[in-house]
C-alpha positions, 0 to 999 in steps of 0.5 A: 029717639032717646039718648043715654048720656055716658060721658061728661068731659069738660074742655075747660073748668065746668060751670058752677051750675051745670044744667044737663041737657034734656035733648040732644039732636032732637032726642030726649035724654032719658038715662045718665049712665054709671060714672058719667060725672066721675071726678076721680082723677085716676079714672077721668084724668084732667076732666075730674079736676075740671068738674070740681067747680060744679056746685049745683046740678040740674037733671032735666025732665025726661031723665028716668034712670041714673046709673051707679056712681053717676055722680062721684067725688064732686067735692064742691057739689051742694045742690041737686035738682031732681026731675019728676020723671026719675024712676025709683023702686025698692025691689032688688038692689034697693033702687037709687041709693048708689047714684051719688057717692062721695059727694060730701058737701051736698046740702039739699035735693030739690024737686020743682015738680011733683014726681011719680016715683020720688019726692023731696021733703026738707031737702031729703030724697024719698020714694013717692009715698015716703016709705023709703028714704033714698038719700040724706044730703051728707052736708045738710046743716041740721043736727037732728032729723026725724024720719016720717011715720010710715017709713019702712026702708032706710036705703043703702048708704042713705045717711052715709057721711052725714057730717052734721047729723047728731041725733036721728029719730026712726019710727017703729014702722021701719023694717029695713036699714040698708048696708052702710045706712049710717056709715061714717056719720062721725057726729051721730051720738043718739038714735031714737027708735 
C-alpha cells in the first residue's frame, strides 16, 4: 500500500540533513500532509524547537503531493531536494506555492532527476516547461534575477521574503502574478518588464 506522512515529532534534536523515508513497512510514501514539518512551537510544542537544527531536507522519490505549509518556520533550512515524482498543476489554487512558508533561509532547491511536472533551474523551482515559477528561495544570494522567456505565471508567494533580491526582469509573456508574489522583498528596488 501507499502511505501519507502526517507528523514529524523528533524525540531529540533533528539531524542537520533530514532524509524523509521513502518507504514505511514496505509501502511507498506518496504524500506529505499539511503541517507535517511545522516548527511553530505554539502548534507543535517542544517538537518545533527540535526541528530548528534541520538545514537540508531530501524528499524521496515516490512523493507526489505536498500539503499546504508542509514545511513551516524551519528557520535554518537552506536546501531542499525535490523528487522527480512531485506533481504540480497551475489549475485551481495555482498549485504548489504554499507548501513551504516562512522558511526564510532557504537558498536553493535541488532536483537530481528530471521531473515529469516540476523542474529546477539555477536553484529556483518551476513547473516542467518553465511557464510558471513556483518558488524562488528566500535567501538565494543573488541580487538580480531574470525570469525565462515564455514564462506565463508567477505563483502565489513565489518571491515572498526574497531578502537579497534587488532587481528582477519579467518577460512580456507573463499574464499572471499571484497574490503576495513579491511580498516582503524589502531590498527589491527595480522591476524590469
